[in-house]
mmCIF file of the N, C-alpha and C atoms, coordinates in Angstrom:
data_MODEL
# 
_entry.id   MODEL 
# 
loop_
_atom_site.group_PDB 
_atom_site.id 
_atom_site.type_symbol 
_atom_site.label_atom_id 
_atom_site.label_alt_id 
_atom_site.label_comp_id 
_atom_site.label_asym_id 
_atom_site.label_entity_id 
_atom_site.label_seq_id 
_atom_site.pdbx_PDB_ins_code 
_atom_site.Cartn_x 
_atom_site.Cartn_y 
_atom_site.Cartn_z 
_atom_site.occupancy 
_atom_site.B_iso_or_equiv 
_atom_site.pdbx_formal_charge 
_atom_site.auth_seq_id 
_atom_site.auth_comp_id 
_atom_site.auth_asym_id 
_atom_site.auth_atom_id 
_atom_site.pdbx_PDB_model_num 
ATOM 1   N N  . MET A 1 1  ? 83.755  88.190  103.496 1.00 0.00 ? 1  MET A N  1 
ATOM 2   C CA . MET A 1 1  ? 85.029  88.166  102.828 1.00 0.00 ? 1  MET A CA 1 
ATOM 3   C C  . MET A 1 1  ? 86.158  88.612  103.751 1.00 0.00 ? 1  MET A C  1 
ATOM 4   N N  . PHE A 1 2  ? 85.881  89.589  104.589 1.00 0.00 ? 2  PHE A N  1 
ATOM 5   C CA . PHE A 1 2  ? 86.876  90.094  105.518 1.00 0.00 ? 2  PHE A CA 1 
ATOM 6   C C  . PHE A 1 2  ? 86.647  89.527  106.912 1.00 0.00 ? 2  PHE A C  1 
ATOM 7   N N  . GLY A 1 3  ? 85.885  88.445  107.015 1.00 0.00 ? 3  GLY A N  1 
ATOM 8   C CA . GLY A 1 3  ? 85.554  87.854  108.301 1.00 0.00 ? 3  GLY A CA 1 
ATOM 9   C C  . GLY A 1 3  ? 86.714  87.106  108.911 1.00 0.00 ? 3  GLY A C  1 
ATOM 10  N N  . SER A 1 4  ? 86.415  86.192  109.777 1.00 0.00 ? 4  SER A N  1 
ATOM 11  C CA . SER A 1 4  ? 87.404  85.332  110.433 1.00 0.00 ? 4  SER A CA 1 
ATOM 12  C C  . SER A 1 4  ? 88.395  86.102  111.290 1.00 0.00 ? 4  SER A C  1 
ATOM 13  N N  . GLY A 1 5  ? 88.015  87.277  111.764 1.00 0.00 ? 5  GLY A N  1 
ATOM 14  C CA . GLY A 1 5  ? 88.894  88.019  112.653 1.00 0.00 ? 5  GLY A CA 1 
ATOM 15  C C  . GLY A 1 5  ? 89.975  88.822  111.952 1.00 0.00 ? 5  GLY A C  1 
ATOM 16  N N  . ASN A 1 6  ? 90.115  88.688  110.636 1.00 0.00 ? 6  ASN A N  1 
ATOM 17  C CA . ASN A 1 6  ? 91.097  89.486  109.904 1.00 0.00 ? 6  ASN A CA 1 
ATOM 18  C C  . ASN A 1 6  ? 90.576  90.902  109.776 1.00 0.00 ? 6  ASN A C  1 
ATOM 19  N N  . LYS A 1 7  ? 91.395  91.852  110.159 1.00 0.00 ? 7  LYS A N  1 
ATOM 20  C CA . LYS A 1 7  ? 90.989  93.252  110.108 1.00 0.00 ? 7  LYS A CA 1 
ATOM 21  C C  . LYS A 1 7  ? 92.073  94.068  109.417 1.00 0.00 ? 7  LYS A C  1 
ATOM 22  N N  . ILE A 1 8  ? 91.620  94.942  108.559 1.00 0.00 ? 8  ILE A N  1 
ATOM 23  C CA . ILE A 1 8  ? 92.514  95.895  107.916 1.00 0.00 ? 8  ILE A CA 1 
ATOM 24  C C  . ILE A 1 8  ? 91.921  97.268  108.155 1.00 0.00 ? 8  ILE A C  1 
ATOM 25  N N  . LYS A 1 9  ? 92.684  98.159  108.745 1.00 0.00 ? 9  LYS A N  1 
ATOM 26  C CA . LYS A 1 9  ? 92.199  99.507  109.014 1.00 0.00 ? 9  LYS A CA 1 
ATOM 27  C C  . LYS A 1 9  ? 92.597  100.420 107.868 1.00 0.00 ? 9  LYS A C  1 
ATOM 28  N N  . LEU A 1 10 ? 91.603  101.095 107.328 1.00 0.00 ? 10 LEU A N  1 
ATOM 29  C CA . LEU A 1 10 ? 91.833  102.060 106.265 1.00 0.00 ? 10 LEU A CA 1 
ATOM 30  C C  . LEU A 1 10 ? 91.184  103.379 106.646 1.00 0.00 ? 10 LEU A C  1 
ATOM 31  N N  . ASP A 1 11 ? 91.773  104.445 106.186 1.00 0.00 ? 11 ASP A N  1 
ATOM 32  C CA . ASP A 1 11 ? 91.256  105.782 106.419 1.00 0.00 ? 11 ASP A CA 1 
ATOM 33  C C  . ASP A 1 11 ? 89.820  105.888 105.900 1.00 0.00 ? 11 ASP A C  1 
ATOM 34  N N  . LYS A 1 12 ? 88.950  106.572 106.627 1.00 0.00 ? 12 LYS A N  1 
ATOM 35  C CA . LYS A 1 12 ? 87.551  106.701 106.240 1.00 0.00 ? 12 LYS A CA 1 
ATOM 36  C C  . LYS A 1 12 ? 87.396  107.311 104.854 1.00 0.00 ? 12 LYS A C  1 
ATOM 37  N N  . ASP A 1 13 ? 88.192  108.318 104.532 1.00 0.00 ? 13 ASP A N  1 
ATOM 38  C CA . ASP A 1 13 ? 88.115  108.943 103.213 1.00 0.00 ? 13 ASP A CA 1 
ATOM 39  C C  . ASP A 1 13 ? 88.468  107.944 102.109 1.00 0.00 ? 13 ASP A C  1 
ATOM 40  N N  . LEU A 1 14 ? 89.453  107.100 102.374 1.00 0.00 ? 14 LEU A N  1 
ATOM 41  C CA . LEU A 1 14 ? 89.833  106.080 101.397 1.00 0.00 ? 14 LEU A CA 1 
ATOM 42  C C  . LEU A 1 14 ? 88.700  105.072 101.207 1.00 0.00 ? 14 LEU A C  1 
ATOM 43  N N  . ILE A 1 15 ? 88.092  104.633 102.291 1.00 0.00 ? 15 ILE A N  1 
ATOM 44  C CA . ILE A 1 15 ? 86.972  103.696 102.204 1.00 0.00 ? 15 ILE A CA 1 
ATOM 45  C C  . ILE A 1 15 ? 85.824  104.318 101.427 1.00 0.00 ? 15 ILE A C  1 
ATOM 46  N N  . ASP A 1 16 ? 85.546  105.585 101.654 1.00 0.00 ? 16 ASP A N  1 
ATOM 47  C CA . ASP A 1 16 ? 84.478  106.266 100.914 1.00 0.00 ? 16 ASP A CA 1 
ATOM 48  C C  . ASP A 1 16 ? 84.784  106.271 99.417  1.00 0.00 ? 16 ASP A C  1 
ATOM 49  N N  . ARG A 1 17 ? 86.029  106.537 99.064  1.00 0.00 ? 17 ARG A N  1 
ATOM 50  C CA . ARG A 1 17 ? 86.429  106.518 97.655  1.00 0.00 ? 17 ARG A CA 1 
ATOM 51  C C  . ARG A 1 17 ? 86.290  105.119 97.069  1.00 0.00 ? 17 ARG A C  1 
ATOM 52  N N  . VAL A 1 18 ? 86.716  104.115 97.829  1.00 0.00 ? 18 VAL A N  1 
ATOM 53  C CA . VAL A 1 18 ? 86.620  102.720 97.382  1.00 0.00 ? 18 VAL A CA 1 
ATOM 54  C C  . VAL A 1 18 ? 85.159  102.343 97.150  1.00 0.00 ? 18 VAL A C  1 
ATOM 55  N N  . LYS A 1 19 ? 84.299  102.704 98.082  1.00 0.00 ? 19 LYS A N  1 
ATOM 56  C CA . LYS A 1 19 ? 82.874  102.390 97.946  1.00 0.00 ? 19 LYS A CA 1 
ATOM 57  C C  . LYS A 1 19 ? 82.293  103.028 96.691  1.00 0.00 ? 19 LYS A C  1 
ATOM 58  N N  . ARG A 1 20 ? 82.652  104.274 96.443  1.00 0.00 ? 20 ARG A N  1 
ATOM 59  C CA . ARG A 1 20 ? 82.134  104.991 95.281  1.00 0.00 ? 20 ARG A CA 1 
ATOM 60  C C  . ARG A 1 20 ? 82.589  104.318 93.981  1.00 0.00 ? 20 ARG A C  1 
ATOM 61  N N  . VAL A 1 21 ? 83.870  104.007 93.887  1.00 0.00 ? 21 VAL A N  1 
ATOM 62  C CA . VAL A 1 21 ? 84.408  103.384 92.671  1.00 0.00 ? 21 VAL A CA 1 
ATOM 63  C C  . VAL A 1 21 ? 83.850  101.973 92.491  1.00 0.00 ? 21 VAL A C  1 
ATOM 64  N N  . ALA A 1 22 ? 83.767  101.214 93.581  1.00 0.00 ? 22 ALA A N  1 
ATOM 65  C CA . ALA A 1 22 ? 83.247  99.851  93.495  1.00 0.00 ? 22 ALA A CA 1 
ATOM 66  C C  . ALA A 1 22 ? 81.817  99.841  92.986  1.00 0.00 ? 22 ALA A C  1 
ATOM 67  N N  . GLU A 1 23 ? 81.017  100.793 93.444  1.00 0.00 ? 23 GLU A N  1 
ATOM 68  C CA . GLU A 1 23 ? 79.620  100.859 93.005  1.00 0.00 ? 23 GLU A CA 1 
ATOM 69  C C  . GLU A 1 23 ? 79.534  101.199 91.522  1.00 0.00 ? 23 GLU A C  1 
ATOM 70  N N  . VAL A 1 24 ? 80.288  102.194 91.095  1.00 0.00 ? 24 VAL A N  1 
ATOM 71  C CA . VAL A 1 24 ? 80.271  102.605 89.692  1.00 0.00 ? 24 VAL A CA 1 
ATOM 72  C C  . VAL A 1 24 ? 80.791  101.476 88.790  1.00 0.00 ? 24 VAL A C  1 
ATOM 73  N N  . ALA A 1 25 ? 81.788  100.747 89.271  1.00 0.00 ? 25 ALA A N  1 
ATOM 74  C CA . ALA A 1 25 ? 82.390  99.675  88.478  1.00 0.00 ? 25 ALA A CA 1 
ATOM 75  C C  . ALA A 1 25 ? 81.543  98.404  88.467  1.00 0.00 ? 25 ALA A C  1 
ATOM 76  N N  . GLY A 1 26 ? 80.502  98.356  89.296  1.00 0.00 ? 26 GLY A N  1 
ATOM 77  C CA . GLY A 1 26 ? 79.596  97.219  89.273  1.00 0.00 ? 26 GLY A CA 1 
ATOM 78  C C  . GLY A 1 26 ? 79.966  96.059  90.184  1.00 0.00 ? 26 GLY A C  1 
ATOM 79  N N  . TYR A 1 27 ? 80.833  96.304  91.134  1.00 0.00 ? 27 TYR A N  1 
ATOM 80  C CA . TYR A 1 27 ? 81.174  95.253  92.101  1.00 0.00 ? 27 TYR A CA 1 
ATOM 81  C C  . TYR A 1 27 ? 80.012  95.058  93.068  1.00 0.00 ? 27 TYR A C  1 
ATOM 82  N N  . ALA A 1 28 ? 79.855  93.845  93.576  1.00 0.00 ? 28 ALA A N  1 
ATOM 83  C CA . ALA A 1 28 ? 78.774  93.540  94.513  1.00 0.00 ? 28 ALA A CA 1 
ATOM 84  C C  . ALA A 1 28 ? 78.970  94.263  95.841  1.00 0.00 ? 28 ALA A C  1 
ATOM 85  N N  . SER A 1 29 ? 80.211  94.538  96.201  1.00 0.00 ? 29 SER A N  1 
ATOM 86  C CA . SER A 1 29 ? 80.516  95.226  97.452  1.00 0.00 ? 29 SER A CA 1 
ATOM 87  C C  . SER A 1 29 ? 81.893  95.868  97.344  1.00 0.00 ? 29 SER A C  1 
ATOM 88  N N  . HIS A 1 30 ? 82.161  96.778  98.272  1.00 0.00 ? 30 HIS A N  1 
ATOM 89  C CA . HIS A 1 30 ? 83.497  97.369  98.270  1.00 0.00 ? 30 HIS A CA 1 
ATOM 90  C C  . HIS A 1 30 ? 84.547  96.349  98.694  1.00 0.00 ? 30 HIS A C  1 
ATOM 91  N N  . GLU A 1 31 ? 84.155  95.368  99.520  1.00 0.00 ? 31 GLU A N  1 
ATOM 92  C CA . GLU A 1 31 ? 85.086  94.316  99.913  1.00 0.00 ? 31 GLU A CA 1 
ATOM 93  C C  . GLU A 1 31 ? 85.524  93.497  98.697  1.00 0.00 ? 31 GLU A C  1 
ATOM 94  N N  . GLU A 1 32 ? 84.565  93.181  97.813  1.00 0.00 ? 32 GLU A N  1 
ATOM 95  C CA . GLU A 1 32 ? 84.889  92.433  96.601  1.00 0.00 ? 32 GLU A CA 1 
ATOM 96  C C  . GLU A 1 32 ? 85.884  93.216  95.745  1.00 0.00 ? 32 GLU A C  1 
ATOM 97  N N  . PHE A 1 33 ? 85.676  94.518  95.645  1.00 0.00 ? 33 PHE A N  1 
ATOM 98  C CA . PHE A 1 33 ? 86.585  95.369  94.876  1.00 0.00 ? 33 PHE A CA 1 
ATOM 99  C C  . PHE A 1 33 ? 87.984  95.364  95.488  1.00 0.00 ? 33 PHE A C  1 
ATOM 100 N N  . ILE A 1 34 ? 88.072  95.501  96.805  1.00 0.00 ? 34 ILE A N  1 
ATOM 101 C CA . ILE A 1 34 ? 89.369  95.501  97.490  1.00 0.00 ? 34 ILE A CA 1 
ATOM 102 C C  . ILE A 1 34 ? 90.099  94.182  97.258  1.00 0.00 ? 34 ILE A C  1 
ATOM 103 N N  . VAL A 1 35 ? 89.383  93.071  97.383  1.00 0.00 ? 35 VAL A N  1 
ATOM 104 C CA . VAL A 1 35 ? 89.997  91.757  97.157  1.00 0.00 ? 35 VAL A CA 1 
ATOM 105 C C  . VAL A 1 35 ? 90.515  91.661  95.726  1.00 0.00 ? 35 VAL A C  1 
ATOM 106 N N  . HIS A 1 36 ? 89.735  92.119  94.771  1.00 0.00 ? 36 HIS A N  1 
ATOM 107 C CA . HIS A 1 36 ? 90.147  92.076  93.369  1.00 0.00 ? 36 HIS A CA 1 
ATOM 108 C C  . HIS A 1 36 ? 91.440  92.867  93.161  1.00 0.00 ? 36 HIS A C  1 
ATOM 109 N N  . ILE A 1 37 ? 91.503  94.065  93.701  1.00 0.00 ? 37 ILE A N  1 
ATOM 110 C CA . ILE A 1 37 ? 92.697  94.903  93.551  1.00 0.00 ? 37 ILE A CA 1 
ATOM 111 C C  . ILE A 1 37 ? 93.915  94.240  94.188  1.00 0.00 ? 37 ILE A C  1 
ATOM 112 N N  . ILE A 1 38 ? 93.754  93.701  95.388  1.00 0.00 ? 38 ILE A N  1 
ATOM 113 C CA . ILE A 1 38 ? 94.878  93.046  96.066  1.00 0.00 ? 38 ILE A CA 1 
ATOM 114 C C  . ILE A 1 38 ? 95.337  91.827  95.275  1.00 0.00 ? 38 ILE A C  1 
ATOM 115 N N  . GLU A 1 39 ? 94.391  91.011  94.789  1.00 0.00 ? 39 GLU A N  1 
ATOM 116 C CA . GLU A 1 39 ? 94.766  89.833  94.001  1.00 0.00 ? 39 GLU A CA 1 
ATOM 117 C C  . GLU A 1 39 ? 95.505  90.230  92.730  1.00 0.00 ? 39 GLU A C  1 
ATOM 118 N N  . ARG A 1 40 ? 95.041  91.295  92.067  1.00 0.00 ? 40 ARG A N  1 
ATOM 119 C CA . ARG A 1 40 ? 95.688  91.756  90.848  1.00 0.00 ? 40 ARG A CA 1 
ATOM 120 C C  . ARG A 1 40 ? 97.123  92.211  91.128  1.00 0.00 ? 40 ARG A C  1 
ATOM 121 N N  . GLU A 1 41 ? 97.312  92.935  92.212  1.00 0.00 ? 41 GLU A N  1 
ATOM 122 C CA . GLU A 1 41 ? 98.659  93.403  92.559  1.00 0.00 ? 41 GLU A CA 1 
ATOM 123 C C  . GLU A 1 41 ? 99.575  92.249  92.953  1.00 0.00 ? 41 GLU A C  1 
ATOM 124 N N  . LEU A 1 42 ? 99.055  91.310  93.732  1.00 0.00 ? 42 LEU A N  1 
ATOM 125 C CA . LEU A 1 42 ? 99.869  90.166  94.147  1.00 0.00 ? 42 LEU A CA 1 
ATOM 126 C C  . LEU A 1 42 ? 100.304 89.312  92.964  1.00 0.00 ? 42 LEU A C  1 
ATOM 127 N N  . ALA A 1 43 ? 99.451  89.198  91.953  1.00 0.00 ? 43 ALA A N  1 
ATOM 128 C CA . ALA A 1 43 ? 99.765  88.390  90.776  1.00 0.00 ? 43 ALA A CA 1 
ATOM 129 C C  . ALA A 1 43 ? 101.038 88.869  90.083  1.00 0.00 ? 43 ALA A C  1 
ATOM 130 N N  . GLN A 1 44 ? 101.340 90.141  90.199  1.00 0.00 ? 44 GLN A N  1 
ATOM 131 C CA . GLN A 1 44 ? 102.551 90.682  89.586  1.00 0.00 ? 44 GLN A CA 1 
ATOM 132 C C  . GLN A 1 44 ? 103.818 90.113  90.212  1.00 0.00 ? 44 GLN A C  1 
ATOM 133 N N  . PHE A 1 45 ? 103.715 89.648  91.449  1.00 0.00 ? 45 PHE A N  1 
ATOM 134 C CA . PHE A 1 45 ? 104.905 89.217  92.177  1.00 0.00 ? 45 PHE A CA 1 
ATOM 135 C C  . PHE A 1 45 ? 104.964 87.717  92.432  1.00 0.00 ? 45 PHE A C  1 
ATOM 136 N N  . GLU A 1 46 ? 103.875 87.013  92.235  1.00 0.00 ? 46 GLU A N  1 
ATOM 137 C CA . GLU A 1 46 ? 103.836 85.596  92.582  1.00 0.00 ? 46 GLU A CA 1 
ATOM 138 C C  . GLU A 1 46 ? 104.761 84.738  91.728  1.00 0.00 ? 46 GLU A C  1 
ATOM 139 N N  . GLY A 1 47 ? 105.088 85.167  90.532  1.00 0.00 ? 47 GLY A N  1 
ATOM 140 C CA . GLY A 1 47 ? 105.976 84.391  89.679  1.00 0.00 ? 47 GLY A CA 1 
ATOM 141 C C  . GLY A 1 47 ? 107.445 84.641  89.948  1.00 0.00 ? 47 GLY A C  1 
ATOM 142 N N  . ALA A 1 48 ? 107.747 85.526  90.871  1.00 0.00 ? 48 ALA A N  1 
ATOM 143 C CA . ALA A 1 48 ? 109.145 85.863  91.173  1.00 0.00 ? 48 ALA A CA 1 
ATOM 144 C C  . ALA A 1 48 ? 109.845 84.667  91.795  1.00 0.00 ? 48 ALA A C  1 
ATOM 145 N N  . SER A 1 49 ? 111.093 84.483  91.407  1.00 0.00 ? 49 SER A N  1 
ATOM 146 C CA . SER A 1 49 ? 111.845 83.326  91.902  1.00 0.00 ? 49 SER A CA 1 
ATOM 147 C C  . SER A 1 49 ? 112.660 83.634  93.153  1.00 0.00 ? 49 SER A C  1 
ATOM 148 N N  . SER A 1 50 ? 112.750 84.902  93.541  1.00 0.00 ? 50 SER A N  1 
ATOM 149 C CA . SER A 1 50 ? 113.534 85.243  94.725  1.00 0.00 ? 50 SER A CA 1 
ATOM 150 C C  . SER A 1 50 ? 113.032 86.543  95.331  1.00 0.00 ? 50 SER A C  1 
ATOM 151 N N  . ASP A 1 51 ? 113.454 86.784  96.564  1.00 0.00 ? 51 ASP A N  1 
ATOM 152 C CA . ASP A 1 51 ? 113.122 88.046  97.227  1.00 0.00 ? 51 ASP A CA 1 
ATOM 153 C C  . ASP A 1 51 ? 113.734 89.223  96.476  1.00 0.00 ? 51 ASP A C  1 
ATOM 154 N N  . GLU A 1 52 ? 114.916 89.015  95.906  1.00 0.00 ? 52 GLU A N  1 
ATOM 155 C CA . GLU A 1 52 ? 115.580 90.084  95.160  1.00 0.00 ? 52 GLU A CA 1 
ATOM 156 C C  . GLU A 1 52 ? 114.766 90.468  93.925  1.00 0.00 ? 52 GLU A C  1 
ATOM 157 N N  . GLU A 1 53 ? 114.179 89.479  93.258  1.00 0.00 ? 53 GLU A N  1 
ATOM 158 C CA . GLU A 1 53 ? 113.365 89.757  92.079  1.00 0.00 ? 53 GLU A CA 1 
ATOM 159 C C  . GLU A 1 53 ? 112.113 90.543  92.474  1.00 0.00 ? 53 GLU A C  1 
ATOM 160 N N  . ILE A 1 54 ? 111.511 90.181  93.591  1.00 0.00 ? 54 ILE A N  1 
ATOM 161 C CA . ILE A 1 54 ? 110.337 90.918  94.094  1.00 0.00 ? 54 ILE A CA 1 
ATOM 162 C C  . ILE A 1 54 ? 110.733 92.351  94.412  1.00 0.00 ? 54 ILE A C  1 
ATOM 163 N N  . THR A 1 55 ? 111.881 92.530  95.067  1.00 0.00 ? 55 THR A N  1 
ATOM 164 C CA . THR A 1 55 ? 112.362 93.860  95.417  1.00 0.00 ? 55 THR A CA 1 
ATOM 165 C C  . THR A 1 55 ? 112.563 94.701  94.163  1.00 0.00 ? 55 THR A C  1 
ATOM 166 N N  . GLU A 1 56 ? 113.148 94.109  93.131  1.00 0.00 ? 56 GLU A N  1 
ATOM 167 C CA . GLU A 1 56 ? 113.372 94.850  91.888  1.00 0.00 ? 56 GLU A CA 1 
ATOM 168 C C  . GLU A 1 56 ? 112.057 95.230  91.222  1.00 0.00 ? 56 GLU A C  1 
ATOM 169 N N  . LYS A 1 57 ? 111.070 94.329  91.262  1.00 0.00 ? 57 LYS A N  1 
ATOM 170 C CA . LYS A 1 57 ? 109.760 94.654  90.684  1.00 0.00 ? 57 LYS A CA 1 
ATOM 171 C C  . LYS A 1 57 ? 109.104 95.794  91.457  1.00 0.00 ? 57 LYS A C  1 
ATOM 172 N N  . LEU A 1 58 ? 109.172 95.751  92.792  1.00 0.00 ? 58 LEU A N  1 
ATOM 173 C CA . LEU A 1 58 ? 108.615 96.826  93.610  1.00 0.00 ? 58 LEU A CA 1 
ATOM 174 C C  . LEU A 1 58 ? 109.324 98.147  93.332  1.00 0.00 ? 58 LEU A C  1 
ATOM 175 N N  . ARG A 1 59 ? 110.644 98.073  93.179  1.00 0.00 ? 59 ARG A N  1 
ATOM 176 C CA . ARG A 1 59 ? 111.415 99.278  92.886  1.00 0.00 ? 59 ARG A CA 1 
ATOM 177 C C  . ARG A 1 59 ? 111.015 99.825  91.513  1.00 0.00 ? 59 ARG A C  1 
ATOM 178 N N  . GLY A 1 60 ? 110.833 98.966  90.538  1.00 0.00 ? 60 GLY A N  1 
ATOM 179 C CA . GLY A 1 60 ? 110.438 99.379  89.199  1.00 0.00 ? 60 GLY A CA 1 
ATOM 180 C C  . GLY A 1 60 ? 109.072 100.030 89.172  1.00 0.00 ? 60 GLY A C  1 
ATOM 181 N N  . LEU A 1 61 ? 108.181 99.595  90.051  1.00 0.00 ? 61 LEU A N  1 
ATOM 182 C CA . LEU A 1 61 ? 106.848 100.176 90.139  1.00 0.00 ? 61 LEU A CA 1 
ATOM 183 C C  . LEU A 1 61 ? 106.816 101.434 90.992  1.00 0.00 ? 61 LEU A C  1 
ATOM 184 N N  . GLY A 1 62 ? 107.931 101.756 91.635  1.00 0.00 ? 62 GLY A N  1 
ATOM 185 C CA . GLY A 1 62 ? 108.001 102.961 92.447  1.00 0.00 ? 62 GLY A CA 1 
ATOM 186 C C  . GLY A 1 62 ? 107.503 102.799 93.871  1.00 0.00 ? 62 GLY A C  1 
ATOM 187 N N  . TYR A 1 63 ? 107.269 101.540 94.300  1.00 0.00 ? 63 TYR A N  1 
ATOM 188 C CA . TYR A 1 63 ? 106.793 101.326 95.660  1.00 0.00 ? 63 TYR A CA 1 
ATOM 189 C C  . TYR A 1 63 ? 107.902 101.474 96.691  1.00 0.00 ? 63 TYR A C  1 
ATOM 190 N N  . ILE A 1 64 ? 109.135 101.191 96.278  1.00 0.00 ? 64 ILE A N  1 
ATOM 191 C CA . ILE A 1 64 ? 110.298 101.368 97.165  1.00 0.00 ? 64 ILE A CA 1 
ATOM 192 C C  . ILE A 1 64 ? 111.388 102.062 96.387  1.00 0.00 ? 64 ILE A C  1 
ATOM 193 N N  . SER A 1 65 ? 112.331 102.667 97.120  1.00 0.00 ? 65 SER A N  1 
ATOM 194 C CA . SER A 1 65 ? 113.427 103.357 96.435  1.00 0.00 ? 65 SER A CA 1 
ATOM 195 C C  . SER A 1 65 ? 114.743 102.708 96.736  1.00 0.00 ? 65 SER A C  1 
# 
């Protein structure tokens, strides 16, 4: 899933937490869980009609100020 030379570096403690939650939640792997979370978050913004709308959604979620 994370093949093809694409690499994302995450803190070891974060990966350990992800692995633990993914296992308890019944995911086949921690990679599958990460992909699911990223897809879910991206879905919130894919319907936006402009960069300004995306910015406002991010601001509303507290990701930017």
